[in-house]
C-alpha positions as CSV (number, residue, x, y, z in Angstrom):
1,M,-61.9,33.6,33.1
2,S,-61.2,33.4,29.4
3,F,-61.4,36.2,27.0
4,E,-61.9,35.6,23.2
5,K,-60.5,37.6,20.4
6,N,-63.6,39.2,18.6
7,N,-63.7,37.9,15.2
8,L,-64.9,40.5,13.0
9,F,-66.4,39.8,9.4
10,D,-63.6,39.7,6.9
11,F,-64.7,42.2,3.9
12,N,-61.3,41.4,1.9
13,R,-61.6,40.0,-1.4
14,L,-65.5,39.7,-1.2
15,F,-67.3,39.9,-4.6
16,I,-71.2,41.1,-4.1
17,F,-73.7,40.4,-6.5
18,E,-76.5,43.0,-6.5
19,M,-79.8,41.5,-7.6
20,A,-81.7,44.7,-6.7
21,N,-85.0,44.7,-8.9
22,N,-83.6,42.0,-11.3
23,H,-85.9,39.4,-9.9
24,Q,-88.7,41.2,-11.8
25,G,-90.8,40.3,-8.9
26,L,-90.5,36.6,-9.6
27,R,-89.1,34.3,-6.8
28,E,-88.3,31.4,-9.4
29,H,-86.4,34.0,-11.4
30,G,-84.2,35.3,-8.5
31,F,-83.5,31.5,-7.6
32,K,-82.1,31.4,-11.2
33,I,-80.0,34.6,-10.3
34,I,-78.8,33.1,-7.2
35,N,-77.6,29.5,-8.9
36,A,-76.0,31.4,-11.6
37,M,-74.1,33.5,-9.5
38,A,-73.2,30.8,-7.0
39,D,-72.0,28.5,-9.7
40,I,-69.5,31.4,-10.9
41,A,-68.3,31.9,-7.5
42,Q,-67.6,28.3,-6.9
43,K,-65.9,27.9,-10.6
44,R,-63.5,30.8,-9.8
45,G,-62.9,30.0,-6.0
46,V,-63.8,33.2,-4.6
47,R,-65.8,34.5,-1.6
48,A,-69.1,36.0,-2.8
49,A,-72.4,37.6,-1.6
50,M,-75.7,37.8,-2.9
51,K,-77.6,41.2,-2.2
52,L,-81.2,42.2,-2.1
53,Q,-82.9,45.3,-1.5
54,F,-85.8,45.9,0.9
55,R,-88.2,48.9,0.7
56,D,-91.4,48.7,2.9
57,L,-93.4,50.1,-0.1
58,D,-96.6,51.0,2.3
59,T,-94.8,53.6,4.0
60,F,-91.6,54.2,1.8
61,I,-93.8,55.7,-1.1
62,H,-96.0,58.6,-0.3
63,P,-99.7,57.6,-0.4
64,S,-100.6,60.1,-2.9
65,H,-97.7,58.7,-5.3
66,R,-98.1,55.1,-5.3
67,D,-99.6,55.4,-8.7
68,S,-97.6,58.3,-10.1
69,K,-95.4,57.7,-13.0
70,E,-93.4,61.2,-12.5
71,N,-90.9,59.3,-10.7
72,K,-89.5,56.4,-12.9
73,H,-88.5,54.3,-9.8
74,I,-91.9,54.0,-8.4
75,P,-93.7,52.1,-11.2
76,R,-90.7,49.7,-11.1
77,F,-90.7,49.0,-7.4
78,M,-94.6,48.5,-7.5
79,Q,-94.2,46.2,-10.2
80,T,-91.5,44.0,-8.8
81,R,-92.8,43.7,-5.3
82,L,-92.1,40.5,-3.4
83,S,-93.5,39.3,-0.1
84,E,-91.6,38.6,3.1
85,E,-92.1,35.0,2.6
86,E,-90.7,35.3,-1.0
87,F,-87.6,37.4,0.2
88,S,-87.1,34.7,3.0
89,A,-87.1,32.0,0.3
90,L,-84.5,33.9,-1.7
91,V,-82.2,34.4,1.4
92,A,-82.5,30.4,2.4
93,E,-81.4,29.8,-1.3
94,T,-78.6,32.2,-1.0
95,K,-77.3,30.6,2.1
96,R,-77.8,27.1,0.9
97,R,-75.4,27.8,-2.1
98,G,-72.8,29.1,0.1
99,L,-73.2,32.7,-0.6
100,I,-73.1,35.4,2.0
101,S,-76.8,37.2,2.5
102,I,-76.6,41.0,2.1
103,C,-79.1,43.4,2.2
104,T,-79.9,47.3,1.4
105,P,-82.6,48.6,3.3
106,F,-83.9,52.0,2.4
107,D,-86.2,52.6,5.4
108,E,-86.3,51.5,9.4
109,P,-89.2,48.9,8.8
110,S,-86.7,47.2,6.3
111,V,-83.9,46.9,9.0
112,D,-86.3,45.2,11.2
113,K,-87.1,42.7,8.1
114,I,-83.2,42.0,7.9
115,E,-83.0,41.1,11.4
116,R,-86.2,38.9,11.1
117,L,-84.5,37.0,8.1
118,G,-81.1,36.7,9.4
119,I,-79.4,38.3,6.9
120,E,-75.7,38.9,7.7
121,V,-74.5,42.2,6.3
122,I,-76.3,45.4,5.7
123,K,-75.3,47.5,2.9
124,I,-76.1,51.4,2.5
125,G,-76.8,52.8,-0.4
126,S,-75.3,56.1,-1.8
127,C,-78.7,57.7,-1.9
128,S,-79.2,56.7,1.9
129,A,-75.7,57.5,3.2
130,H,-76.9,61.0,4.9
131,D,-80.1,59.4,5.9
132,W,-79.3,59.6,9.7
133,P,-82.4,58.3,11.1
134,L,-81.9,55.2,8.8
135,L,-78.0,55.0,9.8
136,E,-78.8,54.9,13.5
137,R,-81.2,52.2,12.9
138,V,-78.7,50.2,10.9
139,A,-75.9,51.0,13.6
140,E,-78.2,49.5,16.3
141,T,-78.3,46.1,14.8
142,G,-74.4,45.4,15.4
143,K,-73.9,43.9,11.8
144,P,-71.3,44.7,9.6
145,V,-72.1,47.5,7.4
146,I,-71.2,48.3,3.7
147,C,-71.5,52.0,2.6
148,S,-71.3,53.3,-0.9
149,T,-70.3,57.1,-1.5
150,G,-71.8,58.1,-4.9
151,G,-72.3,61.6,-5.3
152,L,-70.6,62.2,-1.9
153,S,-67.8,65.0,-1.5
154,I,-64.7,64.2,1.0
155,K,-66.4,66.2,3.6
156,D,-69.5,64.1,3.3
157,I,-67.4,61.0,3.6
158,D,-65.7,62.2,6.5
159,K,-69.2,62.5,8.4
160,I,-70.1,58.9,7.8
161,V,-66.9,57.5,9.0
162,S,-67.0,59.7,12.0
163,F,-70.5,58.4,12.6
164,F,-69.6,54.8,12.2
165,E,-66.5,54.8,14.3
166,K,-68.3,56.7,17.2
167,R,-70.7,53.8,17.2
168,A,-68.3,51.0,17.1
169,V,-69.6,49.6,13.7
170,H,-67.3,47.3,11.8
171,F,-67.8,48.9,8.2
172,V,-66.1,49.6,5.0
173,M,-66.7,52.3,2.5
174,M,-67.3,51.7,-1.4
175,H,-66.1,54.2,-4.0
176,C,-69.1,54.4,-6.3
177,V,-70.1,57.1,-9.2
178,A,-73.9,57.1,-9.4
179,Q,-74.4,57.6,-13.2
180,Y,-76.0,54.5,-14.8
181,P,-73.9,53.1,-16.6
182,T,-70.8,54.9,-15.8
183,A,-68.6,56.0,-18.8
184,N,-65.1,55.1,-18.6
185,G,-63.9,59.0,-18.2
186,K,-66.3,59.6,-15.2
187,L,-65.1,56.3,-12.9
188,H,-62.7,58.5,-10.9
189,L,-60.7,55.2,-9.6
190,N,-58.0,57.8,-8.1
191,Q,-60.8,58.3,-5.4
192,I,-59.9,54.7,-4.1
193,E,-56.4,55.8,-3.5
194,T,-57.5,59.0,-1.8
195,M,-60.0,57.1,0.7
196,R,-57.3,54.6,1.4
197,K,-54.9,57.2,2.6
198,R,-57.7,59.2,4.4
199,Y,-59.1,56.3,6.3
200,P,-56.4,54.3,7.2
201,G,-57.8,51.1,8.7
202,V,-61.0,51.1,6.8
203,T,-61.2,48.8,4.0
204,I,-62.1,50.7,0.7
205,G,-64.0,48.9,-2.2
206,F,-65.4,49.7,-5.6
207,S,-69.2,49.6,-6.3
208,T,-69.4,49.4,-10.0
209,H,-71.9,50.8,-12.5
210,E,-69.8,50.9,-15.6
211,E,-70.9,48.8,-18.7
212,P,-70.5,45.0,-18.2
213,G,-68.1,44.7,-21.0
214,N,-65.6,47.1,-19.1
215,L,-63.2,44.8,-17.6
216,N,-60.3,47.3,-17.4
217,A,-62.2,49.1,-14.4
218,V,-62.0,46.3,-11.8
219,R,-58.3,45.9,-12.8
220,V,-57.5,49.2,-12.0
221,A,-59.6,49.5,-9.0
222,Y,-57.8,46.7,-7.6
223,A,-54.6,48.1,-8.3
224,K,-55.5,51.3,-6.8
225,G,-56.1,49.5,-3.4
226,A,-59.9,48.4,-3.8
227,R,-60.6,45.0,-1.8
228,I,-64.2,44.3,-2.0
229,F,-66.2,44.8,-5.3
230,E,-70.0,44.9,-6.1
231,K,-71.8,44.6,-9.4
232,H,-75.5,44.7,-10.4
233,V,-76.4,41.1,-11.9
234,G,-79.2,39.4,-13.6
235,V,-80.3,36.6,-15.9
236,V,-81.8,37.2,-19.5
237,T,-84.7,35.0,-20.7
238,D,-87.2,35.3,-23.7
239,D,-89.2,37.9,-21.6
240,I,-86.4,39.5,-19.5
241,T,-83.8,41.9,-20.5
242,L,-81.4,43.7,-18.2
243,N,-80.2,47.4,-18.1
244,K,-77.2,48.5,-19.5
245,Y,-75.4,48.3,-16.0
246,S,-76.1,44.8,-15.2
247,A,-74.3,41.9,-16.0
248,T,-75.2,38.5,-17.3
249,P,-73.6,35.4,-15.9
250,E,-70.7,35.2,-18.6
251,Q,-70.2,38.8,-18.2
252,V,-69.7,38.2,-14.3
253,D,-67.5,35.2,-15.1
254,A,-65.2,37.3,-17.2
255,W,-65.3,40.1,-14.7
256,I,-63.8,37.9,-12.0
257,G,-61.5,36.6,-14.2
258,A,-60.2,40.1,-15.1
259,F,-59.8,40.7,-11.0
260,L,-57.9,37.5,-10.8
261,E,-55.4,38.4,-13.3
262,A,-55.1,42.0,-12.1
263,E,-54.4,40.2,-8.6
264,E,-52.0,37.8,-9.9
265,S,-50.2,40.6,-12.0
266,C,-49.9,42.9,-8.7
267,G,-48.4,40.2,-6.7
268,G,-48.2,40.3,-2.8
269,E,-47.8,43.1,-0.3
270,G,-44.3,44.2,0.9
271,E,-40.9,43.7,-1.0
272,R,-41.0,40.9,-3.4
273,V,-38.7,38.0,-3.4
274,I,-36.3,37.8,-6.2
275,E,-36.4,34.4,-7.8
276,Q,-33.4,32.5,-8.8
277,K,-34.1,32.4,-12.3
278,E,-34.3,36.2,-12.5
279,K,-31.0,36.3,-10.7
280,D,-29.4,33.9,-13.2
281,D,-30.7,35.5,-16.2
282,L,-29.1,38.9,-15.1
283,R,-26.0,37.2,-14.1
284,S,-25.4,36.1,-17.9
285,L,-25.4,39.6,-18.9
286,M,-23.3,41.0,-16.2
287,R,-19.3,41.7,-16.5
288,G,-16.6,40.0,-14.9
289,V,-13.2,41.1,-13.7
290,Y,-10.2,39.8,-16.1
291,A,-6.2,40.8,-15.8
292,R,-5.3,43.1,-18.4
293,E,-1.7,41.9,-17.9
294,E,0.5,39.6,-15.7
295,I,-0.5,40.2,-12.1
296,A,1.8,38.5,-9.3
297,R,0.7,37.2,-6.0
298,G,0.6,39.7,-3.3
299,T,0.4,42.6,-5.6
300,P,-2.1,45.2,-5.1
301,I,-4.4,45.1,-8.1
302,R,-5.2,48.7,-9.8
303,R,-7.9,49.6,-12.2
304,E,-5.4,49.9,-15.0
305,D,-4.2,46.2,-14.2
306,V,-7.7,44.7,-15.1
307,F,-10.6,45.0,-17.5
308,F,-14.4,44.2,-17.3
309,A,-16.0,42.0,-19.7
310,M,-18.5,39.3,-20.3
311,P,-19.2,36.6,-19.4
312,L,-19.0,36.2,-15.9
313,G,-17.7,33.0,-14.5
314,D,-19.1,31.1,-11.6
315,A,-16.3,32.1,-9.2
316,Q,-15.3,35.3,-10.7
317,L,-15.4,38.8,-9.1
318,I,-18.3,40.9,-10.6
319,S,-17.4,44.1,-12.1
320,G,-19.4,46.0,-9.4
321,R,-17.4,44.4,-6.5
322,F,-14.1,45.5,-7.9
323,Q,-12.1,47.8,-5.5
324,D,-8.8,49.5,-6.3
325,G,-6.1,48.1,-4.1
326,L,-7.3,44.3,-3.8
327,V,-4.6,42.1,-3.1
328,A,-4.0,39.3,-5.5
329,D,-4.2,36.0,-3.9
330,R,-2.3,34.3,-6.7
331,D,-0.5,34.7,-10.0
332,Y,-2.8,35.8,-13.0
333,L,-2.0,35.8,-16.7
334,P,-3.2,38.1,-19.2
335,N,-7.1,37.6,-19.9
336,E,-7.6,35.4,-16.7
337,A,-10.8,35.8,-14.6
338,I,-10.0,37.3,-10.9
339,S,-11.2,35.3,-8.3
340,S,-14.4,36.4,-6.3
341,S,-12.5,35.4,-3.0
342,L,-10.6,38.4,-3.2
343,R,-13.4,40.6,-1.9
344,S,-15.1,39.5,1.3
345,E,-18.8,38.7,1.1
346,K,-19.2,40.1,4.5
347,P,-20.6,43.4,4.4
348,S,-17.8,46.3,5.4
349,R,-18.7,48.8,8.1
350,K,-19.3,51.4,5.4
351,E,-21.6,49.2,3.6
352,I,-23.6,48.5,6.9
353,V,-24.0,52.1,7.4
354,Y,-25.2,53.0,3.8
355,H,-27.6,50.1,3.9
356,S,-29.1,51.0,7.0
357,I,-29.2,54.7,6.3
358,H,-31.1,53.7,3.0
359,A,-33.4,51.8,4.7
360,V,-34.2,54.5,7.3
361,K,-34.7,57.1,4.6
362,G,-37.1,54.4,3.0
363,M,-39.0,53.9,6.1
364,L,-39.4,58.0,6.5
365,N,-40.4,58.1,3.1
366,E,-43.2,55.2,3.4
367,A,-44.6,56.7,6.4
368,R,-44.8,60.5,4.9
369,I,-42.5,61.7,7.7
370,P,-40.3,64.8,6.2
371,V,-37.2,65.5,8.3
372,G,-36.2,68.9,6.3
373,H,-32.3,69.7,6.4
374,D,-31.5,71.0,10.1
375,F,-31.1,67.7,11.7
376,S,-28.3,65.3,12.7
377,V,-28.2,61.5,12.5
378,E,-26.7,58.9,14.8
379,L,-26.5,55.1,14.6
380,S,-26.5,53.7,17.9
381,H,-24.8,50.2,17.7
382,H,-24.3,49.1,21.2
383,Y,-22.4,46.1,20.4
384,G,-20.8,47.2,17.4
385,I,-21.8,48.0,13.9
386,D,-21.2,44.3,13.0
387,R,-24.7,43.3,15.1
388,F,-26.5,46.6,14.1
389,D,-29.1,44.8,12.5
390,E,-30.1,43.1,15.9
391,I,-29.0,45.6,18.6
392,G,-29.3,49.4,17.8
393,C,-31.6,52.4,16.5
394,T,-31.1,55.3,14.5
395,I,-31.6,58.7,16.1
396,V,-32.4,61.8,13.8
397,E,-32.0,64.9,16.4
398,C,-34.6,67.5,15.2
399,F,-33.5,69.9,18.1
400,N,-31.9,69.9,21.6
401,R,-32.8,72.9,23.9
402,E,-34.3,73.1,27.1
403,Y,-36.7,70.7,25.4
404,A,-35.8,68.4,22.8
405,K,-37.2,66.0,20.2
406,K,-35.8,63.1,18.4
407,L,-37.2,60.6,16.0
408,I,-36.1,57.2,16.7
409,I,-36.0,54.5,13.9
410,Q,-35.7,50.9,14.3
411,L,-35.4,48.5,11.5
412,P,-37.1,45.2,11.8
413,G,-35.6,42.9,14.4
414,Q,-33.8,45.6,16.1
415,W,-33.8,45.7,20.0
416,N,-32.3,48.7,22.0
417,P,-30.8,47.5,25.4
418,E,-32.3,48.3,28.7
419,H,-31.1,51.8,30.4
420,F,-32.1,54.6,32.2
421,H,-31.5,58.3,32.3
422,K,-30.7,60.2,35.5
423,R,-31.4,64.0,34.0
424,K,-33.7,63.3,31.0
425,D,-37.5,63.2,31.3
426,E,-39.2,61.4,28.0
427,T,-42.3,60.4,26.4
428,F,-42.5,58.2,23.3
429,H,-45.2,58.8,20.6
430,V,-45.3,56.1,18.2
431,L,-45.8,57.6,14.6
432,S,-45.7,54.4,12.4
433,G,-45.4,50.7,12.9
434,S,-45.4,48.7,16.3
435,M,-43.1,48.2,19.0
436,E,-42.4,46.4,22.2
437,A,-41.1,48.4,25.2
438,V,-39.8,46.9,28.6
439,I,-40.6,49.3,31.3
440,N,-38.9,48.0,34.8
441,G,-39.3,44.5,33.6
442,K,-42.8,45.0,32.3
443,R,-43.5,44.5,28.8
444,K,-45.8,46.8,26.9
445,T,-46.9,46.7,23.2
446,L,-47.4,50.3,21.5
447,E,-49.0,50.9,18.0
448,A,-49.1,53.8,15.8
449,G,-50.6,56.8,17.8
450,D,-49.8,55.5,21.2
451,T,-47.6,57.5,23.7
452,L,-45.3,56.0,26.7
453,W,-44.0,58.3,29.3
454,V,-40.6,57.4,30.7
455,P,-39.6,59.2,33.9
456,R,-36.2,59.7,35.0
457,G,-34.5,56.8,36.8
458,V,-37.1,54.2,35.0
459,V,-35.2,51.3,33.4
460,H,-36.5,50.8,29.8
461,G,-35.7,49.1,26.8
462,F,-37.4,48.6,23.0
463,G,-37.5,47.0,20.0
464,T,-39.6,46.0,17.0
465,K,-40.5,42.7,15.0
466,D,-41.5,44.7,11.9
467,G,-40.2,48.3,12.1
468,V,-41.1,51.3,13.9
469,I,-40.7,55.1,13.8
470,F,-41.4,57.0,16.9
471,E,-41.0,60.5,18.4
472,E,-38.7,60.9,21.7
473,I,-40.0,64.3,23.4
474,S,-37.9,65.2,26.1
475,T,-36.1,67.6,28.5
476,T,-32.7,68.5,27.5
477,S,-30.6,65.4,26.3
478,H,-27.0,64.9,27.5
479,S,-24.4,62.3,25.7
480,D,-23.4,61.1,29.3
481,D,-26.9,60.3,30.5
482,S,-27.8,56.8,29.5
483,F,-26.8,54.0,32.1
484,Y,-27.0,50.6,30.7
485,A,-28.0,47.4,32.5
486,D,-25.3,45.5,30.6
487,K,-22.1,47.1,31.9
488,K,-20.0,46.0,28.8
489,I,-21.7,48.6,26.8
490,A,-20.5,51.1,29.2
491,T,-17.0,49.8,28.8
492,M,-16.9,50.4,25.0
493,P,-15.6,53.7,23.7
494,R,-18.7,55.7,22.8
495,D,-17.3,56.2,19.1
496,E,-17.3,52.3,18.7
497,R,-20.9,52.2,19.7
498,K,-22.1,55.6,18.1
499,T,-21.7,56.6,14.3
500,K,-22.7,60.3,13.9
501,L,-23.7,61.6,10.3
502,L,-24.4,65.1,8.9
503,N,-26.9,65.3,6.1
504,W,-27.1,61.4,6.3
505,G,-23.4,61.1,5.9
506,Q,-23.6,61.7,2.1
507,H,-20.1,63.4,1.9
508,Q,-18.6,61.9,5.0
509,L,-18.7,58.2,4.0
510,E,-17.3,59.1,0.5
511,E,-14.0,60.1,2.1
512,I,-13.6,57.0,4.1
513,V,-11.4,54.4,2.6
514,E,-12.8,50.9,2.5
515,E,-10.1,48.9,4.3
516,D,-10.1,51.3,7.2
517,L,-13.7,50.4,8.2
518,G,-12.6,47.3,10.0
519,E,-11.5,49.5,12.9
520,G,-14.6,51.7,13.0
521,L,-15.4,55.2,11.6
């Protein structure tokens, strides 16, 4: 028996062209819109979709109101009516041109039509976002769902997210302001960031109703985290005009161009790679270390013996790497550049501790995990601090009484060797990132939110590829209660495999002389 991974619909970087009623009830004009948008998507090299709207007008509008003009929408709907055959032709043309087919149903019979026509994705309009009978029918289809949130409070959006999650619907939420057109001061694009934080794992998009000439909105929306975008579109003719929030092909092309500029400007996810040109340009502005007076070989170099100035030579010591007491490798004349070889490029023990603590604090900050001030920190480096980047973990002890709590932080690529406890019973609770644990020889992957019970006597080890933070909740923790499978670890003095710090070691490390670090803290 083989198991295939469920391939979910990819919402990321999708542009939705909303036709709505801009076809004017004319199939051929609908074709014009589809082909104009497909040409733009092809030109710009983006994934795009054409969206229709379905209403079963015979049931959607009350019989006594079909001829009414009190509601401005009813005459518009009636005048632009298309048959199922005409809609079917529009869907076929959409697919022929390589666009994804999407439709917004406003009633249950329209969902039936979506299924009959083989439309791929369903969109829920803001006005239907709390139409629970309709949402129930949409959820039954098993199709991917896009839901707009115009006019909805966070409490209202919470209900929709919960509704779809409970029914295992693959969905995205679109920030939307249902004002047509939406003034720049009413866009509320910070809501995108709010939704991203509140609904982790849910793609957030932006359904736009601003004037088509406003190209700044899509740039900001992308920067805030929107990854799927929707805009009303149409084609102008001698007889057909567009409303103030629908974009012409030329305006759509400019809109996507603005997005692409923003995407390029924002760059990729995570830490950026520093290019060599940037390094070279900065180096040309840095200061080097020069001898102020004659310095004899073997003499300790003091700060008063040197001065810092530009330019910085290729093999010259940078001012920021100077350390009082470096020993001269040869005789130096006044104004001569001091060699960079005096200071090893290999990080010292102090630097390793500093860099590790900075990285750990950064991970805690990114994960929004505050630790307060009443705690202690321990770097556990089982094979020495020089291998801490691959073997070890950082332990933040919150409290240790009859019950204990620690935060265990592992940097990307770290592994904690297999061991067991005779007295401590513990449970791991992953807060951020992912990890692999080996329990009595069996490997188990844990994601954020997962827990793992480790009873007394159970051999376990753990590590992470991309970094992890997890809680260790246990009975009282004892310093002599870890028994490692690798007996070499047990033979090392405890202070060679443990670095204890108070308040992140801010004052402890300042008192340590650099050259003493080779023998440990």
